[in-house]
PATI-805906 format. One record per residue (C-alpha): residue in one letter; x, y, z. Coordinates in Angstrom, 3 decimals, decimal comma. Example, Ala and Ser with C-alpha at 12.3 -4.5 7.8 and 13.67 -1.06 7.14 Angstrom:
<"A" <12,300 -4,500 7,800>>
<"S" <13,670 -1,060 7,140>>
***
This chain:
<"X" <-60,418 18,239 -13,928>>
<"X" <-60,185 20,219 -10,700>>
<"X" <-56,751 21,772 -10,841>>
<"X" <-55,790 25,166 -9,509>>
<"X" <-52,842 27,471 -10,064>>
<"X" <-51,021 29,648 -7,571>>
<"X" <-51,344 33,310 -8,417>>
<"X" <-51,108 36,566 -6,537>>
<"X" <-54,065 38,880 -6,663>>
<"X" <-55,455 41,685 -4,492>>
<"X" <-58,335 41,215 -2,124>>
<"X" <-61,514 41,348 -4,142>>
<"X" <-64,409 43,582 -3,197>>
<"X" <-67,830 42,194 -3,955>>
<"X" <-71,203 43,849 -4,303>>
<"X" <-73,897 43,881 -1,615>>
<"X" <-75,955 41,519 -3,777>>
<"X" <-73,148 38,973 -3,840>>
<"X" <-72,152 39,472 -0,232>>
<"X" <-75,326 37,764 0,963>>
<"X" <-73,201 34,625 0,779>>
<"X" <-71,199 35,879 3,726>>
<"X" <-74,124 37,102 5,770>>
<"X" <-76,562 34,368 4,677>>
<"X" <-80,050 35,429 3,817>>
<"X" <-83,043 36,262 6,003>>
<"X" <-85,861 33,773 6,118>>
<"X" <-83,533 30,788 5,832>>
<"X" <-83,208 31,299 2,112>>
<"X" <-80,317 28,888 1,935>>
<"X" <-82,418 25,811 2,591>>
<"X" <-81,710 22,111 3,006>>
<"X" <-83,638 19,216 4,524>>
<"X" <-82,786 15,846 6,077>>
<"X" <-85,058 12,940 7,045>>
<"X" <-84,389 9,461 8,445>>
<"X" <-86,581 6,361 8,155>>
<"X" <-85,428 3,831 10,770>>
<"X" <-88,496 1,674 11,415>>
<"X" <-87,940 -0,968 8,713>>
<"X" <-85,166 -3,483 7,923>>
<"X" <-83,394 -1,173 5,461>>
<"X" <-82,579 2,100 7,235>>
<"X" <-82,424 5,026 4,810>>
<"X" <-81,772 8,743 5,201>>
<"X" <-82,135 11,479 2,617>>
<"X" <-81,104 15,111 2,339>>
<"X" <-81,314 17,989 -0,113>>
<"X" <-78,987 20,874 -0,915>>
<"X" <-80,653 24,217 -1,712>>
<"X" <-78,549 27,312 -2,301>>
<"X" <-78,491 30,558 -4,256>>
<"X" <-75,764 29,205 -6,537>>
<"X" <-74,051 25,934 -7,320>>
<"X" <-71,060 24,970 -5,200>>
<"X" <-70,042 22,668 -8,085>>
<"X" <-70,077 19,924 -5,444>>
<"X" <-67,678 17,015 -5,832>>
<"X" <-67,645 13,461 -4,485>>
<"X" <-64,572 12,169 -2,648>>
<"X" <-63,626 8,585 -1,860>>
<"X" <-61,522 8,713 1,326>>
<"X" <-59,491 5,607 2,243>>
<"X" <-58,526 4,752 5,838>>
<"X" <-55,068 5,661 7,062>>
<"X" <-55,113 9,344 6,082>>
<"X" <-53,385 11,873 8,310>>
<"X" <-55,811 14,682 9,142>>
<"X" <-56,055 17,745 11,359>>
<"X" <-58,820 20,141 12,361>>
<"X" <-57,758 22,954 10,046>>
<"X" <-57,952 25,387 12,958>>
<"X" <-54,362 26,476 13,538>>
<"X" <-51,586 25,268 15,811>>
<"X" <-53,895 23,725 18,399>>
<"X" <-55,960 21,733 15,921>>
<"X" <-56,995 18,212 16,796>>
<"X" <-55,056 15,588 14,803>>
<"X" <-56,097 12,093 13,775>>
<"X" <-55,470 9,199 11,406>>
<"X" <-58,615 8,000 9,663>>
<"X" <-59,794 4,576 10,863>>
<"X" <-62,550 4,084 8,292>>
<"X" <-63,037 4,626 4,594>>
<"X" <-65,855 6,887 3,433>>
<"X" <-67,544 8,637 0,551>>
<"X" <-68,342 12,322 0,985>>
<"X" <-69,808 15,166 -1,025>>
<"X" <-67,993 18,466 -0,676>>
<"X" <-68,657 22,142 -1,387>>
<"X" <-64,917 22,873 -1,741>>
<"X" <-64,915 23,455 -5,543>>
<"X" <-66,656 26,801 -5,086>>
<"X" <-64,049 27,917 -2,546>>
<"X" <-61,304 26,646 -4,860>>
<"X" <-62,517 28,922 -7,633>>
<"X" <-64,642 26,641 -9,806>>
<"X" <-67,959 27,641 -11,345>>
<"X" <-69,603 30,900 -12,349>>
<"X" <-70,369 31,964 -8,775>>
<"X" <-66,746 31,479 -7,743>>
<"X" <-65,625 33,850 -10,470>>
<"X" <-68,041 36,503 -9,207>>
<"X" <-66,965 36,099 -5,585>>
<"X" <-63,256 35,920 -6,362>>
<"X" <-62,618 32,661 -4,508>>
<"X" <-59,601 30,394 -4,860>>
<"X" <-57,362 28,515 -2,448>>
<"X" <-53,944 29,195 -3,955>>
<"X" <-51,449 31,653 -2,450>>
<"X" <-52,866 35,170 -2,504>>
<"X" <-56,328 34,050 -3,551>>
<"X" <-59,568 34,862 -1,737>>
<"X" <-59,879 31,594 0,200>>
<"X" <-56,208 30,817 0,757>>
<"X" <-55,708 28,362 3,617>>
<"X" <-58,393 25,845 2,680>>
<"X" <-57,309 22,428 1,380>>
<"X" <-59,134 20,989 -1,618>>
<"X" <-59,342 17,357 -0,514>>
<"X" <-59,780 17,988 3,232>>
<"X" <-62,223 20,888 3,615>>
<"X" <-65,893 21,276 2,825>>
<"X" <-67,459 17,820 3,217>>
<"X" <-71,162 18,276 3,999>>
<"X" <-72,559 14,783 3,482>>
<"X" <-71,443 11,155 3,408>>
<"X" <-71,239 7,697 4,934>>
<"X" <-68,380 5,499 6,120>>
<"X" <-67,658 1,783 5,874>>
<"X" <-69,331 1,149 9,237>>
<"X" <-72,626 2,669 8,112>>
<"X" <-72,327 5,923 10,046>>
<"X" <-73,692 8,794 7,934>>
<"X" <-73,563 12,571 8,401>>
<"X" <-75,419 15,514 6,873>>
<"X" <-74,345 19,136 7,410>>
<"X" <-77,039 21,766 6,737>>
<"X" <-77,149 25,543 7,028>>
<"X" <-78,158 27,151 10,336>>
<"X" <-77,031 30,735 9,953>>
<"X" <-75,337 32,938 12,498>>
<"X" <-78,387 35,211 12,536>>
<"X" <-80,566 32,164 13,210>>
<"X" <-78,660 30,889 16,222>>
<"X" <-75,331 29,346 15,299>>
<"X" <-72,441 30,620 17,366>>
<"X" <-69,354 28,457 17,485>>
<"X" <-66,969 28,424 20,449>>
<"X" <-63,829 30,439 20,935>>
<"X" <-60,706 28,379 20,162>>
<"X" <-58,946 26,599 22,979>>
<"X" <-55,680 28,330 23,794>>
<"X" <-54,321 25,407 25,814>>
<"X" <-55,196 22,037 24,242>>
<"X" <-55,107 20,591 20,686>>
<"X" <-58,870 20,169 20,441>>
<"X" <-59,849 22,832 17,884>>
<"X" <-61,603 21,991 14,630>>
<"X" <-63,127 23,968 11,788>>
<"X" <-66,699 23,106 10,852>>
<"X" <-65,308 22,594 7,323>>
<"X" <-63,692 19,364 8,648>>
<"X" <-66,433 18,474 11,109>>
<"X" <-68,007 15,693 9,069>>
<"X" <-64,656 14,180 8,080>>
<"X" <-63,709 13,900 11,746>>
<"X" <-66,899 11,974 12,463>>
<"X" <-66,672 9,646 9,470>>
<"X" <-62,945 9,022 9,912>>
<"X" <-63,126 8,117 13,580>>
<"X" <-66,454 6,614 14,608>>
<"X" <-68,663 3,626 13,807>>
<"X" <-71,859 4,640 15,619>>
<"X" <-73,826 7,725 16,564>>
<"X" <-73,154 7,078 20,249>>
<"X" <-69,391 7,005 19,645>>
<"X" <-69,530 10,168 17,554>>
<"X" <-71,571 12,067 20,144>>
<"X" <-69,052 11,253 22,863>>
<"X" <-66,122 12,049 20,574>>
<"X" <-67,485 15,446 19,547>>
<"X" <-67,831 16,428 23,201>>
<"X" <-64,033 16,507 23,419>>
<"X" <-63,661 19,027 20,570>>
<"X" <-64,013 22,779 20,194>>
<"X" <-65,655 23,763 16,919>>
<"X" <-64,199 27,197 16,483>>
<"X" <-65,792 30,498 15,548>>
<"X" <-63,968 31,532 12,393>>
<"X" <-64,283 33,537 9,225>>
<"X" <-63,031 31,977 6,026>>
<"X" <-61,918 33,534 2,754>>
<"X" <-60,299 36,560 4,325>>
<"X" <-59,154 37,646 0,882>>
<"X" <-62,733 38,721 0,162>>
<"X" <-63,920 42,112 1,419>>
<"X" <-67,627 42,852 1,859>>
<"X" <-69,407 46,164 1,265>>
<"X" <-69,153 46,957 4,978>>
<"X" <-65,381 46,583 4,837>>
<"X" <-65,429 43,310 6,805>>
<"X" <-63,265 40,540 5,423>>
<"X" <-64,148 36,886 5,138>>
<"X" <-67,317 34,830 5,260>>
<"X" <-69,035 33,012 8,107>>
<"X" <-71,087 29,883 7,527>>
<"X" <-73,284 28,613 10,336>>
<"X" <-74,155 24,927 10,187>>
<"X" <-75,633 22,043 12,150>>
<"X" <-75,153 18,306 11,675>>
<"X" <-77,418 15,263 11,645>>
<"X" <-76,122 11,708 11,812>>
<"X" <-77,462 8,156 11,806>>
<"X" <-76,094 4,615 11,936>>
<"X" <-76,946 0,994 11,142>>
<"X" <-78,952 0,559 14,361>>
<"X" <-81,281 3,445 13,495>>
<"X" <-79,780 5,695 16,137>>
<"X" <-79,781 9,406 15,333>>
<"X" <-78,442 12,693 16,652>>
<"X" <-78,518 16,374 15,745>>
<"X" <-75,622 18,629 16,759>>
<"X" <-75,874 22,429 16,926>>
<"X" <-73,799 25,263 18,366>>
<"X" <-75,919 27,919 20,060>>
<"X" <-74,518 30,732 22,215>>
<"X" <-71,065 29,195 21,888>>
<"X" <-72,170 25,869 23,398>>
<"X" <-72,594 22,510 21,686>>
<"X" <-76,208 21,307 21,834>>
<"X" <-76,793 17,566 21,346>>
<"X" <-80,180 16,015 20,572>>
<"X" <-79,626 12,259 20,634>>
<"X" <-82,665 10,083 19,970>>
<"X" <-83,743 7,308 17,613>>
<"X" <-87,344 8,612 17,739>>
<"X" <-87,188 12,402 18,150>>
<"X" <-84,217 13,429 15,994>>
<"X" <-85,351 12,139 12,598>>
<"X" <-85,912 15,447 10,776>>
<"X" <-83,697 18,507 10,397>>
<"X" <-84,103 21,545 8,172>>
<"X" <-82,678 25,023 8,900>>
<"X" <-83,802 27,773 11,261>>
<"X" <-84,847 28,103 13,989>>
<"X" <-82,614 25,867 16,146>>
<"X" <-83,877 22,321 16,674>>
<"X" <-85,476 22,785 20,090>>
<"X" <-87,583 25,655 18,726>>
<"X" <-88,559 23,569 15,703>>
<"X" <-89,910 20,905 18,058>>
<"X" <-91,855 23,547 19,990>>
<"X" <-93,490 24,688 16,745>>
<"X" <-94,253 21,059 15,843>>
<"X" <-96,029 20,585 19,193>>
<"X" <-98,732 23,026 18,039>>
<"X" <-100,084 20,394 15,611>>
<"X" <-102,602 17,760 16,653>>
<"X" <-100,385 14,732 15,918>>
<"X" <-98,020 16,023 18,605>>
<"X" <-100,614 17,218 21,137>>
<"X" <-101,527 20,635 19,739>>
<"X" <-104,677 22,215 18,356>>
<"X" <-103,781 22,738 14,684>>
<"X" <-105,499 20,047 12,638>>
<"X" <-103,646 17,995 10,042>>
<"X" <-103,652 17,410 7,134>>
<"X" <-106,032 20,290 6,352>>
<"X" <-103,573 22,809 7,846>>
<"X" <-100,362 21,200 6,625>>
<"X" <-98,026 24,110 5,750>>
<"X" <-96,866 24,101 2,152>>
<"X" <-94,212 26,781 1,646>>
<"X" <-90,475 26,295 1,243>>
<"X" <-89,823 27,993 4,594>>
<"X" <-87,663 25,733 6,772>>
<"X" <-90,307 25,571 9,512>>
<"X" <-92,905 24,380 7,002>>
<"X" <-90,522 21,816 5,530>>
<"X" <-89,840 20,511 9,028>>
<"X" <-93,545 19,985 9,741>>
<"X" <-94,198 18,349 6,362>>
<"X" <-91,357 15,868 6,748>>
<"X" <-92,398 14,971 10,294>>
<"X" <-96,000 14,539 9,150>>
<"X" <-95,346 12,422 6,059>>
<"X" <-92,776 10,324 7,916>>
<"X" <-95,606 9,062 10,144>>
<"X" <-97,232 7,443 7,110>>
<"X" <-94,242 5,962 5,292>>
<"X" <-95,357 2,483 4,143>>
<"X" <-93,281 -0,614 4,728>>
<"X" <-91,338 -1,201 1,515>>
<"X" <-92,019 -4,368 -0,442>>
<"X" <-88,503 -4,403 -1,906>>
<"X" <-85,250 -2,506 -1,957>>
<"X" <-86,347 -0,069 -4,658>>
<"X" <-89,291 1,011 -2,526>>
<"X" <-87,055 1,498 0,521>>
<"X" <-85,068 4,114 -1,388>>
<"X" <-88,135 5,522 -3,162>>
<"X" <-89,952 6,169 0,134>>
<"X" <-87,246 8,573 1,259>>
<"X" <-86,766 9,974 -2,221>>
<"X" <-90,410 11,042 -2,346>>
<"X" <-90,210 12,564 1,135>>
<"X" <-87,222 14,719 0,187>>
<"X" <-88,808 15,607 -3,158>>
<"X" <-91,647 17,177 -1,186>>
<"X" <-89,202 19,782 0,140>>
<"X" <-87,291 20,494 -3,083>>
<"X" <-87,367 23,932 -4,731>>
<"X" <-87,679 24,001 -8,555>>
<"X" <-85,132 25,861 -10,647>>
<"X" <-86,279 29,418 -11,247>>
<"X" <-88,809 29,484 -8,419>>
<"X" <-88,835 32,719 -6,323>>
<"X" <-87,862 32,149 -2,712>>
<"X" <-87,418 34,854 -0,048>>
<"X" <-86,611 37,611 -2,504>>
<"X" <-84,292 35,489 -4,630>>
<"X" <-83,963 32,096 -6,316>>
<"X" <-82,471 29,272 -4,273>>
<"X" <-83,141 25,942 -6,013>>
<"X" <-82,386 22,410 -4,949>>
<"X" <-79,128 21,421 -6,663>>
<"X" <-78,831 17,861 -5,451>>
<"X" <-80,236 15,219 -3,175>>
<"X" <-78,567 12,213 -1,568>>
<"X" <-79,883 9,003 -0,072>>
<"X" <-77,905 6,784 2,281>>
<"X" <-78,717 3,146 2,879>>
<"X" <-76,784 2,771 6,123>>
<"X" <-77,790 -0,890 6,402>>
<"X" <-75,967 -1,876 3,201>>
<"X" <-73,535 1,084 3,152>>
<"X" <-74,683 2,387 -0,239>>
<"X" <-74,543 6,096 -1,054>>
<"X" <-76,885 7,463 -3,738>>
<"X" <-76,356 10,926 -5,240>>
<"X" <-78,706 12,777 -7,571>>
<"X" <-77,388 15,932 -9,249>>
<"X" <-80,659 17,444 -10,419>>
<"X" <-79,295 18,967 -13,627>>
<"X" <-78,538 15,472 -14,941>>
<"X" <-81,104 12,787 -15,805>>
<"X" <-79,579 9,950 -13,786>>
<"X" <-78,901 8,994 -10,172>>
<"X" <-75,519 7,478 -9,312>>
<"X" <-74,361 5,379 -6,387>>
<"X" <-71,378 3,739 -4,704>>
<"X" <-71,519 0,555 -2,651>>
<"X" <-68,819 0,859 0,015>>
<"X" <-68,831 -2,893 0,620>>
<"X" <-67,620 -3,512 -2,948>>
<"X" <-64,440 -1,509 -2,455>>
<"X" <-61,068 -3,179 -1,958>>
<"X" <-59,687 -0,378 0,160>>
<"X" <-56,124 -1,618 -0,124>>
<"X" <-56,238 -0,757 -3,830>>
<"X" <-57,400 2,829 -3,290>>
<"X" <-54,359 5,031 -4,123>>
<"X" <-55,208 7,957 -1,858>>
<"X" <-58,220 10,262 -1,999>>
<"X" <-60,215 9,887 -5,214>>
<"X" <-62,750 12,280 -6,740>>
<"X" <-65,733 12,313 -9,071>>
<"X" <-67,573 15,236 -10,683>>
<"X" <-71,272 14,273 -10,466>>
<"X" <-72,226 16,957 -12,984>>
<"X" <-71,148 14,635 -15,823>>
<"X" <-74,380 13,997 -17,717>>
<"X" <-73,195 10,559 -18,912>>
<"X" <-72,846 9,113 -15,395>>
<"X" <-75,452 6,552 -14,340>>
<"X" <-75,712 3,737 -11,804>>
<"X" <-72,694 2,375 -9,954>>
<"X" <-69,894 4,876 -10,564>>
<"X" <-67,141 3,447 -8,372>>
<"X" <-64,838 2,868 -11,329>>
<"X" <-65,379 6,396 -12,628>>
<"X" <-63,455 7,957 -9,722>>
<"X" <-60,067 9,444 -10,568>>
<"X" <-57,065 10,619 -8,611>>
<"X" <-56,847 14,294 -7,660>>
<"X" <-54,667 14,727 -10,761>>
<"X" <-57,379 13,298 -12,984>>
<"X" <-55,683 9,944 -13,597>>
<"X" <-57,479 6,592 -13,644>>
<"X" <-57,878 5,183 -10,153>>
<"X" <-56,891 1,577 -11,107>>
<"X" <-59,144 0,162 -8,397>>
<"X" <-59,297 -3,605 -8,043>>
<"X" <-62,192 -5,012 -10,027>>
<"X" <-62,473 -2,026 -12,367>>
<"X" <-62,220 -2,928 -16,039>>
<"X" <-60,465 -0,814 -18,633>>
<"X" <-63,838 0,165 -20,071>>
<"X" <-66,410 2,256 -18,282>>
<"X" <-68,277 0,219 -15,660>>
<"X" <-71,508 1,776 -16,871>>
<"X" <-71,154 -0,224 -20,084>>
<"X" <-71,251 -3,575 -18,290>>
<"X" <-74,062 -5,486 -16,641>>
<"X" <-72,095 -5,960 -13,427>>
<"X" <-72,861 -2,479 -12,158>>
<"X" <-76,435 -3,597 -11,604>>
<"X" <-75,729 -6,570 -9,383>>
<"X" <-74,426 -7,381 -5,910>>
<"X" <-71,309 -9,494 -5,587>>
<"X" <-72,383 -10,933 -2,223>>
<"X" <-75,072 -13,634 -2,547>>
<"X" <-76,149 -13,059 1,057>>
<"X" <-77,464 -9,659 0,009>>
<"X" <-79,705 -10,962 -2,778>>
<"X" <-83,455 -11,308 -2,374>>
<"X" <-86,496 -9,166 -1,701>>
<"X" <-84,468 -6,328 -0,233>>
<"X" <-82,429 -5,726 -3,381>>
<"X" <-83,303 -4,466 -6,830>>
<"X" <-80,223 -6,089 -8,364>>
<"X" <-79,468 -9,810 -8,855>>
<"X" <-76,351 -11,540 -7,647>>
<"X" <-73,435 -11,130 -10,058>>
***
């Protein structure tokens, strides 16, 4: 289980090879992709996570009613979560878990390299809430355009990007609400893990990121911070794909060179095929034009799964001078509020149906390690407390839910039919 111990240790110096984490790599080596299909009855988004090492990502189940703050000092924004959500988080790496964490010297206990981060609050990069609003945070490095704002010195509006997605999922039901709400915040320019010293003597790490979101109406938005200013691209037709660098407006300018968008470059004969983020952007936009109408629920998910698979990087494949594979993919059915997660080192995909959850029985934030090779299907009852105890959720039997037939059915008869792959319980 994810437990950590307080211990004092000196600031750790790391090699130039390892310090690329702090600087991020040229050529958008840390790659991820996101795509949204919103033209059919079941609206589905998918994303991938590519990185030079595993963050040992964890899934959190976050009930409503949690007291939160922006994690940005005394003038942080504060809120109480209105909606429940499921999120995936990169916090285990920062908390000292996994081989890469040992090399970097991370940890969030007193005196450790990333002291100040909170295990259950920081690091969410993907998820969906009970209203069907989903978010996806991808890398857009500082050298590729991201520059957060300077903190407000007067008003409690500051937030760390490490709590960016939680703020959205906790507070808003639609993309339009979230866009307006984010306009009131200052996402601060900060360096984390100041207990780590790079080869140039500079302490801490800086992670540039941008966010995509979608909701049950098919609305979509992409949020970036360029030159210290928030940039918002809000459209249900023109904000369906996001990869990494360059910033979104430049990606669209590159896309306009292809014939489907008014340019001279002919497709498909000149469809770019590398793992470069610009090529992934064009491929997703191109293939999205031809996504067939699904005949059933399984095909609705499979359509997006195949699109994202087209951008994945195999384990061991060279990429920009290193190896940066795809560790996991996720798929969000915002129509039915179902979150699918596929850790690619295991043979099975898992999911959680937020509409099945009796939120009054959720005893605080729950967690699940998706790296467990035995997990398959509906894993709601596999979540534990932060101390590793059984969650005792309503409807969860004493035995593993993966040993019963009920994990493969919907409890609501109104949701049965051609748009589901599971029968009514």
